[in-house]
Structure formats: structure tokens, C-alpha cells
Residue, then its C-alpha position, 0 to 999 in steps of 0.5 A: r413094854q415098848n415104853n420100857r424099851f424106849i426108856i431103857g434105850l433112852a437111858i443107855g443112849g443118855s448114859l453113852l452121851l454123858i460118857f462121851l461128853g465126859v471123855l471130851f471134857v477130860l481130853w479138853q482139860r488135858r489139852r488145856s493143861q498141856a498148853a498151860l505147861e507149854k506157856a510156863k516153859d516158854d515164860f521160864f525160857a524167856n526169863v532165863v534169856h533175860e537174866f543172862r542178857t544183862p551180865l553179858a551186855l555188861i561184859k561186852a563194853p569193858v571187853e571192847r575198851i580193853r581190846t581197843g586200848q581205850h581208857p587205860e585208866t579204867l582197866t581196873e574198874d573194867l576188870d572188876l566189872l568183868d569179874r562181877s558179871a562173870d560171878r553173876l553168870v555163875r550164880l545164874v547157872n547155879q539158880l538154874l540147877e536149883v530149879a531141878k532141886l525145887q521140882r524135887k522139893e529139895y530146895a530151901p533158900e539159903q539164909k545168911e547174916g550180912n549187911l543188906p545195904e552193902f550187899i545191894a550196893g555191890i550189885a548196883a556197882s555192876f551197873e555204874q559203867e553202863a550208867e556212865n556209857r549212857r550218861l545216866d544219873f545213877s544213884l542209890q539211896l540206902p540206909l547208912e547203918h551197918s546192921l547185920l540182917q538175916f536175908a536170902p542173898d540169892a533172892v535179894e540179888k535176883v530181885t535187885w538185879n531185875l529191878l536195876s536191869n529193867a530200870f536201865k532197859y526202860s530209861l532213856d540215855g541221859g535220864r535218871i535212875 
């Protein structure tokens, strides 16, 4: 009988230990998931800040030239750069709003037919003044054909903008992109 009680006690104790370890494991997993979620939020915030920084930097230089009256011959180009950069900021805000749609599984990238090389060249034009200011040899080599293609303009813009932003960020003044 005492062996039976010992075995029953051992089984109950072992079961309680397993339950305790299971609860600890669940709590550890939950904490780990929360940490991963916090890291994802931090990474998202850092990416958003990075995305906004470039168009804002591209706005600053022409505003300063216009304010000080330097280079009046570039006024039209400066205004075009300001307009493109402001448009970029509006698109970034729209992309942030699309994140909410994505979370609700309501987002599908909009596909359009257009001239992809021309579209990319338009994005690259936003960086020409920055290249000039930093004495960078900036050139874009795209196919010359004007074929119409289906593409997601928002996605292509984001990828192109990120590539060029990083190229400018990590290039030394007087370098080549």
C-alpha cells in the first residue's frame, strides 16, 4: 500500500511539475512573441522614418536656394523637384494607410499598364539635384524601347526609391552612381 501511495504521490507530483513546466513554456513563448512583435514595430518605424527622410532632404536644398535667391536660373527645376518630393510624401502617407488595409487583408497592389523605363526615369529625376550638389556622376541606363508593361507602380517606386536613396547615402561626394 505504501508503494501505491508513493507511486500515486510521485505521479501527481510529476503531473504538477509537467503542468508547471508547460505554463512556464507558454509564458516564455508569449514573451518571445511579444518581443518579436516589438522588434517588428521598431523596424517598421525605422523604415518609415527612412522613407520620409529622403524626400524631405530633397525638399530642403531647393527651398534654401529659393529663399536665398541663389541660382534663379534653376527655379523651374527646383519647383519641379519640390513638386515631385511632395508627391512622394503623399504616396508614402497613402502607403502607410494601406498597411491598415493589409492587416485587414483588404490590400492588393494596383497593377497598371505603362512605360516602365520612363516611370523609373521620372523617379530618378528627383535625385539629379542631389547628385549635382554632391558632384556625383549620376546616370541611369534603361532600355530605350517604349513598350507598355503591366507593373505595380507603388511597388516599383518604393524599390527604385530605396535603391537610389541607399546609393546616394553610401556614395562619397564626387563618386559615381
